[in-house]
Backbone as CSV, one residue per row, in Angstrom:
resi,resn,N_x,N_y,N_z,CA_x,CA_y,CA_z,C_x,C_y,C_z
1,MET,-47.198,4.752,23.446,-46.246,3.193,23.129,-45.110,2.515,23.964
2,SER,-45.257,1.252,23.546,-45.765,0.409,25.275,-43.806,0.373,25.278
3,SER,-43.887,-0.055,26.697,-42.161,-0.425,27.102,-40.959,-0.940,26.227
4,THR,-41.861,-2.132,25.866,-41.567,-2.521,25.375,-40.763,-2.995,23.610
5,LYS,-41.687,-1.721,23.320,-41.336,-1.023,21.627,-40.583,-0.475,22.205
6,LYS,-40.146,0.746,23.088,-39.453,1.376,23.791,-37.828,0.463,23.743
7,ILE,-37.926,-0.671,24.062,-37.044,-1.543,24.699,-36.283,-1.761,23.534
8,ILE,-37.180,-1.822,22.269,-36.597,-2.809,21.279,-35.546,-1.554,20.174
9,GLN,-36.588,-0.490,20.774,-35.866,0.214,19.935,-34.733,1.080,20.681
10,ILE,-34.149,1.627,21.497,-32.958,1.279,22.086,-31.964,0.379,21.931
11,ILE,-32.704,-0.999,21.668,-31.638,-1.756,21.450,-30.998,-1.411,19.903
12,ILE,-32.429,-1.989,18.991,-31.542,-1.448,17.754,-30.444,-0.501,17.601
13,TYR,-31.703,1.021,18.377,-30.107,2.125,18.076,-29.216,1.774,18.148
14,LEU,-28.849,1.260,19.964,-27.470,0.669,20.180,-26.775,0.055,19.681
15,MET,-26.814,-1.212,18.207,-26.736,-2.025,17.395,-25.957,-0.732,16.811
16,ILE,-26.951,-0.148,16.068,-26.100,0.701,15.183,-25.040,1.331,15.422
17,CYS,-25.358,2.454,16.516,-23.851,2.771,16.908,-22.883,2.298,17.121
18,GLN,-22.888,0.623,17.886,-22.044,0.011,17.486,-20.917,-0.244,16.329
19,SER,-21.828,-0.631,15.011,-22.276,-0.501,13.395,-21.068,0.312,13.935
20,CYS,-21.253,1.544,13.633,-20.179,2.667,13.551,-19.126,2.981,13.920
21,THR,-19.072,2.908,15.135,-17.529,3.068,15.665,-16.357,1.723,15.244
22,SER,-17.166,0.475,15.294,-16.554,-0.900,14.864,-15.851,-0.250,13.366
23,PHE,-16.709,0.517,12.554,-16.316,0.386,11.266,-15.140,1.192,10.855
24,LYS,-14.197,0.790,10.210,-12.618,1.687,9.650,-12.857,1.562,7.865
25,SER,-12.510,2.669,7.859,-12.334,3.287,6.216,-11.217,2.564,5.860
26,PRO,-10.768,2.142,4.650,-9.867,1.650,3.626,-8.665,2.713,4.212
27,GLU,-8.497,3.786,4.626,-6.904,4.262,4.510,-6.932,4.047,6.007
28,SER,-7.063,4.340,6.813,-7.277,3.586,8.291,-7.080,2.148,8.884
29,THR,-7.148,1.076,7.382,-7.042,0.384,7.388,-5.519,-0.050,7.346
30,LYS,-5.209,0.711,6.328,-4.396,0.709,5.365,-3.246,1.523,6.365
31,ASN,-2.909,2.405,6.818,-2.074,2.621,8.743,-2.310,1.869,9.105
32,ALA,-3.480,0.760,9.698,-2.863,-0.486,10.824,-2.182,-0.874,9.960
33,LYS,-1.950,-1.890,8.670,-1.582,-2.698,8.489,0.536,-2.246,7.830
34,GLU,0.232,-1.072,8.348,1.761,0.050,7.441,3.179,-0.766,8.901
35,ARG,3.750,-1.266,8.165,5.080,-1.797,9.196,5.558,-0.859,9.271
36,SER,6.782,-0.499,10.720,7.640,0.634,10.665,8.726,0.117,11.070
37,SER,9.863,0.631,10.652,11.315,0.358,10.982,11.707,1.504,11.841
38,THR,13.121,1.492,12.393,13.940,2.101,12.488,15.671,1.155,12.439
39,ILE,16.339,2.661,11.660,17.417,2.127,11.021,18.887,2.841,11.043
40,LEU,20.220,2.388,11.552,21.047,3.034,11.944,22.003,2.716,10.875
41,PHE,22.367,4.010,9.904,23.047,3.793,8.831,24.512,4.683,9.830
42,ILE,25.892,3.409,9.698,27.089,3.637,9.928,28.236,3.169,8.796
43,GLY,28.927,4.523,8.553,29.508,4.338,7.332,30.697,5.966,7.290
44,ASN,30.794,5.496,5.822,31.331,7.216,4.737,30.884,7.691,3.974
45,SER,31.829,8.279,3.133,31.212,9.099,2.164,30.349,7.557,0.630
46,LEU,30.703,6.058,1.441,30.131,5.835,0.061,28.650,6.046,1.045
47,THR,27.980,5.716,1.835,26.783,5.360,2.134,26.207,7.428,2.454
48,TYR,26.883,8.727,2.792,26.478,9.738,2.460,26.032,10.256,0.987
49,THR,27.174,9.978,0.542,26.683,10.535,-1.425,25.009,10.130,-1.691
50,ASN,24.593,11.251,-2.137,22.794,11.152,-2.353,22.407,10.698,-1.339
51,ASP,23.194,11.310,-0.051,22.146,10.999,1.027,21.141,9.357,1.752
52,LEU,22.227,8.001,0.902,21.531,6.805,0.736,20.240,6.665,1.734
53,PRO,20.149,6.731,3.130,19.197,6.787,3.894,17.740,7.030,3.853
54,LYS,18.469,8.798,3.437,16.791,8.999,2.356,16.536,8.016,1.132
55,LEU,17.284,8.036,0.644,16.694,7.464,-0.959,15.715,5.220,-0.155
56,VAL,16.398,4.858,0.795,15.866,4.084,1.380,14.437,4.568,2.430
57,LYS,14.655,5.820,3.016,13.316,5.894,3.084,12.100,6.042,2.518
58,VAL,12.366,6.383,1.344,11.558,6.917,0.138,11.260,5.530,-0.529
59,ILE,11.820,4.749,-0.855,11.493,3.158,-1.458,11.020,2.972,-0.542
60,ALA,11.194,2.056,0.777,10.254,1.471,1.580,8.888,2.442,1.196
61,LYS,8.712,3.161,1.994,7.642,4.281,2.078,6.500,3.934,0.952
62,GLU,7.193,3.504,0.211,6.380,3.307,-1.644,6.253,1.769,-1.570
63,LYS,6.222,0.420,-0.926,6.123,-0.834,-0.194,5.827,-1.059,1.012
64,GLY,5.175,0.062,1.440,4.312,0.203,2.776,4.846,0.510,4.385
65,VAL,6.572,0.648,3.881,7.487,0.273,5.304,7.404,1.868,5.989
66,ARG,7.573,1.706,7.269,7.163,3.664,7.655,8.797,3.592,8.424
67,VAL,10.173,4.205,7.923,11.322,4.436,8.194,11.108,5.176,9.493
68,THR,12.154,5.089,9.597,13.036,6.135,10.521,14.750,6.005,10.589
69,THR,15.019,6.961,9.522,16.865,6.815,9.887,17.664,7.997,10.185
70,THR,18.584,7.189,10.893,19.978,7.759,12.036,21.155,7.569,10.926
71,MET,22.049,8.555,10.434,22.957,8.218,9.753,24.736,9.206,10.803
72,ILE,25.562,8.172,10.870,26.702,8.332,11.564,27.299,8.091,10.217
73,ALA,27.848,9.075,9.379,29.083,8.848,8.132,30.063,9.862,8.221
74,LEU,31.930,9.399,7.579,32.762,10.837,7.947,33.163,10.173,6.478
75,PRO,33.876,11.308,6.298,35.185,10.862,5.196,35.762,9.246,5.439
76,ASN,36.428,8.659,5.374,37.357,7.426,4.958,37.320,6.456,6.484
77,TYR,36.040,6.382,6.835,36.299,5.585,8.107,35.228,3.949,7.871
78,ALA,36.573,3.676,8.699,36.301,2.853,8.660,35.325,1.705,9.862
79,LEU,35.408,0.682,10.290,34.040,0.503,11.436,35.148,0.231,12.898
80,ILE,36.592,0.754,12.544,37.421,0.231,13.554,37.500,1.817,13.515
81,ASP,36.949,2.773,12.702,37.335,4.654,13.550,36.105,4.615,14.634
82,HIS,35.084,3.848,14.038,33.558,4.129,14.296,33.763,3.973,15.527
83,TRP,34.083,2.429,15.969,34.090,2.098,17.150,34.942,2.757,18.380
84,ASN,35.871,3.217,17.696,37.433,3.630,18.461,36.132,5.249,18.828
85,ASP,35.685,5.790,17.788,34.867,7.398,18.605,34.441,7.401,19.884
86,GLY,33.603,6.163,19.975,33.191,5.947,20.997,31.519,6.742,20.533
87,THR,31.200,7.099,19.739,29.994,8.171,19.345,28.572,6.563,18.609
88,ILE,29.371,5.853,18.295,27.927,4.819,17.507,27.814,3.617,19.075
89,GLN,28.376,4.012,19.893,28.238,2.453,21.131,26.885,3.768,22.335
90,LYS,26.796,5.219,21.819,26.005,5.467,22.558,24.946,5.392,22.181
91,GLU,25.205,6.170,20.941,23.897,6.138,20.437,23.071,4.896,19.844
92,ILE,23.426,3.661,20.022,22.772,2.560,20.061,22.048,1.987,20.943
93,ARG,22.472,2.376,22.222,22.514,2.156,23.449,20.808,2.910,23.790
94,SER,21.121,4.340,23.399,20.214,5.423,23.493,19.370,4.912,23.063
95,LYS,19.154,4.129,21.742,17.584,4.183,20.692,17.297,3.090,20.620
96,GLN,16.586,2.510,20.588,16.075,1.055,19.796,15.630,0.947,18.246
97,TYR,17.062,0.801,18.397,17.183,0.492,16.471,16.479,-1.604,16.172
98,ASP,15.992,-1.439,15.395,15.848,-2.129,14.456,16.902,-3.139,13.500
99,PHE,17.240,-1.907,12.786,18.445,-2.824,12.306,19.618,-1.643,12.647
100,VAL,21.085,-2.096,12.465,22.252,-1.434,12.446,23.077,-1.572,11.056
101,ILE,22.882,-1.078,9.905,23.726,-1.114,8.589,25.129,-0.387,8.527
102,VAL,25.821,-1.394,8.839,27.555,-1.107,9.037,28.132,-1.170,7.604
103,GLN,29.329,0.091,7.120,29.785,0.500,5.665,31.289,0.963,6.197
104,GLN,32.352,0.176,5.441,33.427,0.570,5.484,33.406,0.068,3.853
105,GLY,35.120,0.580,3.501,35.264,0.646,1.826,35.380,-0.864,1.469
106,PRO,36.339,-1.334,0.413,36.003,-2.811,-0.623,36.205,-3.047,0.429
107,SER,37.099,-3.056,1.205,37.738,-4.077,2.317,38.210,-6.067,0.922
108,SER,38.761,-5.270,0.541,39.406,-6.655,-0.361,40.399,-7.634,-0.382
109,GLN,40.929,-6.365,0.334,42.445,-7.147,1.020,42.400,-7.468,2.901
110,ALA,43.420,-8.135,2.779,43.280,-8.777,4.167,43.291,-8.012,5.269
111,PHE,44.033,-6.507,5.124,43.546,-6.294,6.783,41.981,-5.516,6.428
112,GLY,41.665,-5.109,5.313,40.490,-4.888,5.282,39.353,-5.872,6.261
113,LYS,39.410,-6.810,5.840,38.767,-7.870,5.561,38.792,-8.422,7.629
114,GLU,40.167,-8.091,8.333,40.484,-8.530,9.531,39.491,-6.963,10.429
115,ILE,39.523,-6.361,10.158,38.324,-5.306,10.142,37.084,-5.882,10.372
116,LEU,36.545,-6.300,8.991,34.933,-6.737,8.736,34.638,-7.452,9.545
117,VAL,35.682,-8.555,10.353,35.264,-9.341,10.632,35.516,-9.664,12.590
118,ASN,36.822,-8.481,12.649,37.176,-8.603,14.061,36.700,-7.634,14.428
119,TYR,36.085,-6.092,14.191,34.909,-5.182,14.739,34.087,-5.184,14.693
120,GLY,33.573,-6.411,13.878,32.366,-6.910,13.312,31.766,-7.644,14.490
121,LYS,32.567,-8.362,14.362,31.708,-9.133,16.228,31.814,-8.216,17.609
122,LYS,32.129,-6.723,17.560,32.432,-6.196,18.274,30.341,-4.818,18.158
123,TYR,30.507,-4.721,17.257,29.539,-4.383,17.148,28.334,-5.385,16.568
124,SER,28.449,-6.917,16.091,27.697,-7.432,16.546,26.659,-8.092,17.829
125,ASN,27.459,-7.456,19.231,27.833,-8.063,20.416,26.363,-6.458,20.995
126,LEU,27.617,-5.883,20.885,26.797,-4.468,20.312,24.880,-4.222,20.301
127,CYS,24.839,-4.843,19.432,23.584,-5.095,19.029,22.685,-6.442,19.390
128,GLU,23.574,-7.112,19.599,22.815,-8.399,20.417,22.344,-7.341,21.685
129,GLU,23.285,-7.327,22.455,23.058,-6.831,23.549,22.137,-5.481,24.211
130,ASN,21.441,-5.166,22.862,20.515,-4.182,22.650,18.929,-4.050,21.595
131,SER,18.955,-5.555,20.797,17.787,-6.122,20.233,18.140,-4.880,18.248
132,ALA,18.917,-5.573,18.846,19.081,-4.946,17.211,19.992,-6.233,16.049
133,GLN,19.473,-5.788,14.830,20.107,-7.095,14.347,21.363,-5.909,12.811
134,LEU,22.365,-6.791,13.242,23.423,-6.016,12.606,23.417,-6.956,11.054
135,CYS,23.380,-5.587,10.135,23.928,-6.076,8.263,25.001,-5.380,7.814
136,TYR,25.662,-5.737,7.233,26.345,-5.595,6.435,26.689,-4.792,5.081
137,PHE,26.950,-3.631,4.501,26.398,-3.054,3.297,27.931,-3.271,2.373
138,MET,27.188,-4.414,2.286,28.340,-4.785,0.635,28.314,-3.729,-0.253
139,VAL,30.100,-3.552,-0.537,30.224,-1.554,-1.725,30.445,-2.432,-2.802
140,TRP,31.992,-2.172,-3.048,32.174,-2.528,-4.326,33.498,-1.360,-4.663
141,PRO,34.519,-1.624,-5.371,35.902,-1.458,-5.623,35.446,0.059,-6.736
142,SER,36.657,0.234,-6.720,37.295,1.396,-7.486,37.194,0.745,-8.818
143,LEU,36.688,1.672,-10.555,36.477,1.008,-11.775,38.029,0.468,-11.454
144,THR,39.277,1.353,-10.826,40.765,1.509,-11.012,41.163,-0.260,-11.233
145,TYR,40.305,-0.829,-9.647,40.797,-1.710,-9.129,39.363,-2.758,-9.202
146,TYR,38.926,-2.668,-10.595,38.050,-3.754,-10.335,37.790,-5.189,-10.501
147,ASN,39.097,-5.646,-10.808,39.623,-6.748,-10.461,39.570,-7.187,-8.736
148,THR,39.217,-7.036,-8.190,39.223,-6.984,-6.415,37.968,-6.842,-6.316
149,PHE,36.727,-7.171,-7.473,35.519,-7.538,-6.794,35.280,-8.508,-6.011
150,ASP,35.626,-9.653,-7.014,35.627,-10.267,-5.997,36.245,-10.683,-4.546
151,GLY,36.880,-9.911,-4.517,37.695,-10.293,-2.756,36.774,-9.569,-2.220
152,VAL,35.697,-8.082,-2.714,35.153,-7.850,-1.879,34.062,-8.588,-1.229
153,ILE,33.236,-8.996,-2.582,32.715,-9.806,-2.318,32.671,-10.736,-1.374
154,LYS,33.645,-11.587,-1.369,33.902,-13.029,-0.432,34.381,-12.673,0.430
155,ASN,34.898,-11.547,1.211,35.360,-11.293,2.295,33.935,-10.363,3.634
156,HIS,32.945,-9.677,3.023,31.797,-9.538,3.327,31.012,-10.622,3.216
157,ARG,30.867,-11.810,2.603,29.796,-13.022,2.235,30.735,-13.565,4.495
158,GLU,32.530,-13.371,4.311,32.802,-14.310,5.063,32.549,-14.126,6.825
159,ALA,32.236,-12.287,6.265,32.626,-11.707,7.566,30.869,-11.940,8.172
160,ALA,30.419,-11.197,7.592,29.206,-11.611,7.829,28.126,-12.940,8.202
161,ARG,29.011,-13.973,7.432,28.517,-15.100,8.118,28.964,-15.671,9.696
162,ILE,30.261,-15.391,9.710,31.378,-15.454,11.180,30.409,-14.498,12.478
163,ASN,29.798,-13.080,11.939,29.067,-12.187,13.063,28.172,-13.277,12.914
164,ASN,27.218,-13.465,12.186,25.284,-13.399,12.384,24.407,-13.011,12.003
165,ALA,25.248,-11.877,10.680,24.394,-10.783,10.237,23.901,-10.404,9.238
166,MET,23.592,-9.166,8.557,22.813,-9.805,7.323,23.478,-9.202,7.230
167,LEU,23.207,-9.799,5.902,24.333,-9.230,4.004,23.498,-8.549,3.138
168,LEU,23.896,-7.414,3.021,22.647,-6.717,1.677,24.252,-6.671,0.642
169,PRO,23.907,-7.550,-0.162,24.491,-7.418,-1.099,24.781,-6.664,-2.011
170,VAL,24.436,-5.459,-1.868,24.873,-4.375,-3.018,25.098,-4.956,-4.152
171,GLY,27.098,-4.382,-3.615,28.537,-4.724,-4.565,28.115,-6.002,-5.948
172,GLU,27.470,-7.074,-4.773,27.484,-8.576,-5.726,26.742,-8.206,-6.853
173,ILE,25.752,-7.241,-6.509,24.597,-7.496,-7.649,25.040,-6.324,-8.426
174,TRP,25.534,-5.095,-7.911,25.856,-3.878,-9.068,27.213,-5.676,-9.864
175,LYS,28.015,-5.763,-9.313,28.860,-6.522,-10.010,28.297,-6.904,-11.550
176,THR,27.121,-8.005,-11.042,26.565,-8.804,-11.698,26.087,-8.023,-13.372
177,HIS,25.471,-6.823,-12.895,24.699,-5.926,-14.027,25.912,-5.409,-14.545
178,PHE,27.259,-5.239,-14.037,27.922,-4.891,-15.013,28.555,-5.758,-15.592
179,ASP,28.949,-6.642,-15.634,29.051,-7.968,-16.387,28.426,-8.439,-17.554
180,ALA,27.132,-8.463,-16.965,25.711,-8.646,-18.173,25.845,-7.347,-19.186
181,THR,26.378,-6.131,-18.336,25.917,-5.243,-19.826,26.932,-4.094,-20.059
182,GLU,27.834,-4.162,-18.824,29.357,-3.192,-19.772,29.243,-2.058,-19.717
183,ASN,28.009,-2.270,-18.815,27.465,-0.426,-18.795,27.508,-0.367,-17.036
184,PHE,28.152,0.859,-16.773,28.938,1.316,-15.347,29.026,2.587,-14.858
185,ASP,26.842,2.802,-14.746,26.482,4.034,-15.203,25.492,4.347,-13.396
186,TYR,25.845,2.821,-12.156,26.029,2.871,-11.066,27.108,4.224,-10.819
187,TYR,28.387,4.165,-10.916,29.429,5.079,-11.062,28.895,6.232,-11.038
188,SER,29.989,7.282,-10.172,29.544,8.497,-10.130,31.296,9.147,-11.856
189,ASN,31.470,10.156,-11.940,32.716,10.890,-12.782,33.714,10.722,-12.346
190,ASP,33.487,10.180,-10.413,35.043,9.777,-9.868,36.031,8.105,-10.624
191,GLY,34.663,7.152,-10.115,34.862,5.848,-10.676,34.950,4.819,-9.380
192,PHE,34.061,6.377,-8.062,34.516,5.111,-7.028,32.730,5.150,-6.646
193,HIS,32.613,6.987,-5.725,31.045,6.540,-5.708,30.245,6.504,-6.555
194,PRO,28.818,6.382,-5.617,27.794,6.208,-6.849,27.629,6.837,-7.050
195,SER,26.711,7.132,-8.410,25.726,7.656,-9.184,24.578,8.233,-8.521
196,LEU,23.656,9.226,-8.939,22.579,9.363,-7.802,21.587,7.559,-8.305
197,LYS,22.142,7.209,-9.632,21.302,6.032,-9.677,21.560,4.993,-9.329
198,GLY,23.659,4.927,-9.169,23.171,3.984,-8.310,23.286,4.109,-6.825
199,SER,23.131,4.583,-6.890,22.535,5.489,-5.067,20.787,4.422,-4.509
200,ARG,19.922,4.645,-6.197,18.571,4.235,-5.616,18.947,2.554,-6.158
201,VAL,19.363,2.250,-7.180,19.735,1.099,-6.819,20.594,-0.056,-5.695
202,ALA,21.041,0.482,-4.502,21.622,-0.070,-3.130,20.010,0.545,-2.581
203,ALA,19.732,1.481,-2.777,18.524,1.852,-2.002,17.351,0.658,-1.937
204,GLU,17.355,0.040,-2.422,16.008,-0.283,-3.204,16.935,-1.615,-3.146
205,ILE,17.976,-2.554,-3.402,18.374,-4.101,-2.795,18.478,-4.369,-1.143
206,ILE,18.891,-2.470,-0.329,18.760,-2.794,1.074,17.466,-2.705,1.414
207,VAL,16.886,-2.054,1.265,15.592,-2.465,1.405,14.092,-3.945,1.097
208,ASP,14.752,-3.806,-0.094,14.159,-5.633,-0.697,15.055,-6.485,0.315
209,TYR,16.042,-6.483,1.008,17.144,-7.681,1.401,16.234,-6.851,3.016
210,LEU,15.602,-5.931,3.847,15.725,-5.912,4.915,14.381,-6.453,5.213
211,PHE,13.523,-6.010,4.531,11.843,-6.219,4.684,11.524,-6.839,3.637
212,LYS,11.615,-8.269,3.176,11.226,-10.009,2.364,9.918,-9.760,3.146
213,LYS,8.360,-10.120,2.084,7.780,-10.646,2.690,7.946,-12.305,3.307
């Protein structure tokens, strides 16, 4: 065989090898396109009931987003209580979070609004310093105080606007459902905490707003 033919064969062989190396299977392409995000949930029993962060993780995965979650949630805690504890400051500074989702009680009254706004500012500054996006998880009042729902919505919207935060309007979307159907099965038997269905709906809303196309 002539040297010229040998050189041509070598070139063809190298081209085939290069083609095999550069080929990516559909699965590897899918994985390469998968988004990822880290989320810190800060709240109380309205967050840890039914493990909302886990539901968010599952629903996000179905939409092609790989989510890692951390939850700091204690009974009856408001933003002021978490801030005074000092745990959340250390957590946010020690890790890189894409989103910090804060939640407290309904906050329809003046004092609740004051905490949402004033302590929300502290959270907002902390998030900005650590390249995270602050998000307000708007909740809902108990069925007993359903008449305060508009105040809950208004105060969360205002706090998010003032502190340049993302609003996750779960409570508002719940109310639209309730008013249209008169079906309150998003609530559990105690008329305040979410049922599993309610938590799933909350998780779907959160994922939709965090990862809009």
